[in-house]
N, C-alpha and C positions, 0 to 999 in steps of 0.2 A: 498624891504626887508632891504637893507642897509641903507635906510633913517630912518627906524623905529627901527632897532637894530644894535648894534655894532658887526658886523660879517665881516669876511674877504671875499674877492672876491670869493675864492675857495669854502668856506662854503656856501655862498649865492647861488652859481651855483649848488652845490650838493643838497641843499634843494629845489631849483627851479626844478631841474630834478626829484627829488623824488615826488614833488607835481604834476608835469606834468604826471608822470607815474601813480600816484594815481587816476587821472581823465581819465585814459585809453588813453593817447596819445602814439601811437606807435613811437618808436625811438625818445624819448624825447631829446636826445643830438642834433639830426639833427634839430628838430622843434625849439629848444631853440634859434638857430641862424637865424631863418627865420624872414622875415618882415611880418606884418599883411596881406598884399595883397597876400602873398604866401601860405596862409592856407585856408582850406575850412571853411564854416560858422560854422559847428558843432565843428571843431577843434578849431576855434577861440573862440567859446563860452566856451569850456572846458578850454582853456588857460586863459580866463578871470576869470573863477571860481577858477582856481589854483592861480592866482594872488590875488584874493580876500581872499583866505584862508591862504596863506603862512605866513602872519603876525600874525595869530592867533587872529582875532578880537573877542571881547567879545560879540558883537552883529552885525548882518548883516541884511540889508533890501534888498531883492532881489525879483523882479517881474518876476515870471515864469522862474527861472534860468535854467530849464531843458527842456523848451518847444520844442526846435529844436533837441533834442538828442534822439537816439533810446532807447528803453525800458531798455535794459540791462545797458547801460551807465547811464540812468536816475536813476536807483536803486543804482548804485555805488555812484554817485554824491550825491544823497539824503542821503545815509549812511554816507558820509563824512561830509555833512552839519549838520547832527544830532548831 
């Protein structure tokens, strides 16, 4: 985020935590500090979706972005992507 926008570290963290929460990651503050090998596949996929969305891209190309997520999370993520 800080590469694409001039935001401070605290604001970038706040926005990242909000986006992690938006993709239904429980306890986003704890997950924010984890390494990739410390999260489950589904959580990692949701974190990648959050990373993809946080910069507010005009266009995204995603191949089955919700394939490994449960139905309720799929609906929420698809709603965010829409």
